[in-house]
N, C-alpha and C positions, 0 to 999 in steps of 0.2 A: 201499451207501447211505446214507449219517450220518442223522438223524433230521430236521435242517435240511431237508435236500434232499426229503425223501419228505412232508413238511408242505408245503413248493412244490409239489411235483406232483401233492400230492391237492389243493391248491387251485387249481391249474391243470384240470384234469381239472372242478371242480366248476364253476368259472365256466364253463369252455369249453360243459359242459351249458347250463347258463343261458341263453348266448345263443342256444344254438341251439334253447332251447327258446321264446325270447323270438321270434325269426323265425318259428318255429311258429305260435304268436299270431296273430303276422302274418298268415300267409296264414288264419288260420281266421276270423281277423278280416275279412279281405278273402270269404273265402265267407258270412260273415254279410250283409255289405253287401251282395254279388252278389243274395242271395236274398232281399233286404228281410224278414231275422228278425231286425234291433236291437230290435223291440218285441215280440218274441216271449215274453219274459219281464216284465210291466208294474212288477215291483217287483223291489228290489236290498236284499241278496244274495240272499235267495230268491226262488224262481220261482213265481208264482199262491200266494205264502205258504207254500211246503213244500220241503225240502231236495231231493224229486224231485220233480218238475214233474207234471202230469197228463198224459194219453194221451189223453182225452175230453172234451168240452165240459161231460159228465153231470155230471163229478167237479167241477166249479165249481158256486157260485148262480147262480142266474139272471139277479139284478144285479151278477154280477161288475166287467163295465165301469165302472160306477158307483162302484164299492166302491173299486176302485184307481187310478180317476182321480183321487178325493180323498186318497186315501193321495200320489199323485205330485204335488198341488197343497200338500199341507201342506209336504211337503220343499222344494217348489218356492218357498215363499213364506217359510221358512228358508233359503234361499239368496238369493232376491232380498233379505233384509233383512241378510245379512253383506256383499254385492257393493256396497248402499248405506253400510254403516258403511267398507267399504274404499276408498269417493270414485268407485265405477264406478257413478253414477246413473243414466246414458245406460245400459247393458246391462242393469243393473237394472230398469228401466222398458221396454225391448223385452221381456224375458220377461215382466212383468206382464202388459204388452197384445198376447203374441202367441196368435194363436185357435189355431194350429195343434195348441199343447200341448195343449187340449183334448179333441182328437180321439184316441178309445180305439179302437185295433185289434182284431177279433174274433181268439177263438181257432182259432190254425191248430195243430195237433198236430207237424208236421214244423216250422213253424218257430222252436216253442216248445224243441223237443229240438236244433233247431243253435245257439241262443244257449246253450240249458244246457251242452251240450258247450264252447262257446267259455269258459264261466265255470268250467265244471271246472278247463280246461287251466290258466285264469288262475287258479286256487286251487294247482295244480301247480307251477306259476311263482312263487309266492308262496312255495313249501316252500322253492323250490332258492335263491332269493334268502335266505332264512333261513340254509339248508345254508350257502352262499358266505359269509357273514358270520361265522358259528361256526366254520367252516375258515380264515377270517381270524386269528381270533382268536390262535393260537399262533403267528402271524408278527408278532405285536407290538413284536419286540424287532428281528425282523429287517429290518422295513419298517415302520413306523409307517403311512405313511401307507394301506397297505391294509387294514387293517382298519375307518380312517374313511371309507376311499371303499365301503367295502363296507356300512358302516351306514348312509352316507346311501344309498346304492342303495337300501337297505331303507326307508328311509323314502320315497323316490320312488317306488317301486312302491306302497306304501299310498296317497300321495296319487295313485296313478295309478287307483288302484282306486277312490276315492272321486269321482273324476274321470267314472268309467263310470257309476258309480252318479248323477252330475247328467246323462249323457246321457241314461241310462233316463227318469229323471225329466222330463226337458224334452222327451220324445219326440223322441230325437234332433236338437235344438237345433243348426243349421249350425255355428257357432264351435266348440262344445262338440266336436263331431265331430274338427274339425281341430287345435284343441289336444291332446284325446286323440292323436292321432296324431303329433303332434310331440314329447310327454311319452316315448311309446313308441320313437321314435328318440335322443331322450336317454337313455333305460334303457340300448338297445343301446349307443351309445357309450359309456357310463359302464363299463357292463360286459366293453367290448371292451379300455378302457384298465387296468382291472384288470386282467383275464387278461395284456395285454401287459405289465405292469407286475411281474406274477410271473414272464412269461416272460422277460423279462431277468435277473431274479436269479439264474435256472439258465443262461442261457445270454447272455452278456455280445455284445456287437457284433463284431464278426469282418470286418466290411467296410468300405469307404469307399467314398461317392460324390463325383463332381467336381459343385462350383455347388450345393451342396442349398439354399440360400435362395433360387434361382432357382426348382426345381424345388417348392419346398415353399408359395412363395408363389401360385406357376401353379395346382398343387393345390387351395390353399386358397380360391380364386375359383370353381375347379369344385365345390368340396365346397358354399360356402354357397349358388351358383345351384342346384345339385343340393335343397338345402334348400326353397330358395322354387318349385322345380320341383313338389317333392311336395307342398307346401299347397296351391301351385294344382291340381293334380292333385284333391286333396280338396275344393277349393270345384266342379268340375269334376264330379264324383261326387255332390255334395249338388244341382248343377242337375239331372244324370239324372235322380237321386230324384224332386225337384217335376216332371221332364217325364213320368216312368213313371206318378208318383200320377196325373197329369192325364190320362194316355192309359190309364189303369185297366190297368198293365201288357201293354198290346197294340202292335203297329205300331214292333215295336225299331226296325226297319232306318231310321224316321223320326225315332229321338230326337234324332241328331244335328244334325241340319238346324237344331232347334230350339235350339241350345247358341250362347251369346255369347260375348264377349269372351276370357271367360277360356281358353275351350278353344282358340281361335287364338292367343292367346298359349302356352298349355302345349303345343300342337303345335310349334309353329315353336319355341319354346326347346328341345327334345329335341336338333334340328338343332345350334344355338348348343355345347351340351353335347357334343356326340359331336365337333366343331372342337376345342373347349378340349384336350378328353382326348386326342385324335389329335395335335395339338401336343404334350402333356406327356408322350406315349410316345415323341414324334420324339427330343423333348430329351433324356429317358433313353439314349435308343439313341447319339444323338451325343454323350454323356457316359460313354459305356464303363460304361455299370453292368449290363450282360446278364448278368453272371454273380451278380448282386445278387438278394434275393429280392424286390426295390421292384419289379425288371424284371419276374418272374414274376406278381408279384400286377397289376401295371399291363396284362399282357396278356389277364388273367382280366377285368380291371375296362372292359377294352376291350369285351370280347364280351358283359358283362353289358348293356352300354349298347345294343349289338347288337340283344341278345334284348329291351330293355324298346321302342327303337321298334318293334322288328317284333311286338310286343304291342299297341303302341298301334295300330299302322295297322291291325291284324288287328280291334282294339277300332271304328276311328273308317268303315270301309268294308265290315264284315261285321253290322253291326246290333248291337255293343254284346254279344258273347257273353258269356253269365253267367261260363263255365268260366274265361272270359281274365282277368276282372277280379281275382281275387286273385292270380295269378300277376304280375299288371301291380304291384299294389303290391308283392307282394314282391320282385320283381326290384327295383325303388325305391328297396325297405329296405338292400337287400344293397348295393347301389352305395354307400349312404350309408356302412354298415359299412365296407367296404373302402377308399374313400376315406378314413377317420379313420383305418384300421389303415397305412395308406402314409403319410401324415402324421405318424404317430408315428414311423416308421423315418425319415423326411425331417427330424424334428426333432434326434432322437438324431443326425442325420449332423452337423446343423447346431451342435451341441453339443461334436462333438469338433473341427468346424473353426475354432468359435472358440476354444475351448482350446487349440489348436495357434497361432493367432494371437494369442494374448495372452502 
């Protein structure tokens, strides 16, 4: 293996590890949400002012709630000012007048350490993303796009970390959580594209798909609707958090009955998505691409959609079991990533067809 191939192989490995790590963080983030540990650490990046959080409330000053509330309010004041300067006056006023931000949770060692582990994994991913960028630099002369995208991804991860700090300072403000989730999906897709681009340097396309345009646009609709579905899911999750707080985290079996229109849309939308993807895989079969990797990944995609529907049914009809929530979120995120990879494959096929016809 020559030097160039070694560099590409090393880069592919580190970029793939980064993708897997981000998905693991999404799973852990789901655990944080399902256990109500989002405010386990009231400050950021430290936890209760320390790099290693306390294990007992006795290790904190008596007025610790007032101390960390004041720190969060100072940070929110700066954030509100930034939003106003960018023209988001309405959002700035919402945050300024949101009384829920003033609620400071009592110390809970379990929740604190769940959130702390979440942050440690986030820090490891930061190191992996830095490593991905460093490994991309030797490929500058081979494909200048790879180091540029790797650096852009590093900036995006830093921005995501800052958004995470705002999520904490605003006491898990609803729309900030949704933004945090969407950014995680953008990071996943960008990392997948970086890995796929490096893969294509080592392994050029060797198969041809009939009518890739039709398949591409059909899956593109499914991809867009899946993003919407996940955003709807985060909104349903936010409603559940509010209901859980109102019920004092008791009577879980009754929470679903108090959900609004977002839940009904989210539930029905899953069947629409399943229908679109069944048509998609039928078209693949019809166009005789069973030997191509597209068909293999499409089969896995259908299985993931079925599994995410099953976990959704379990959440809706079995009292929202806490253990199912993280897996439901992870499966939805995996679907988006797999859709994106198949779209990349189909896009390459489009280019081949367009080149042949020109």
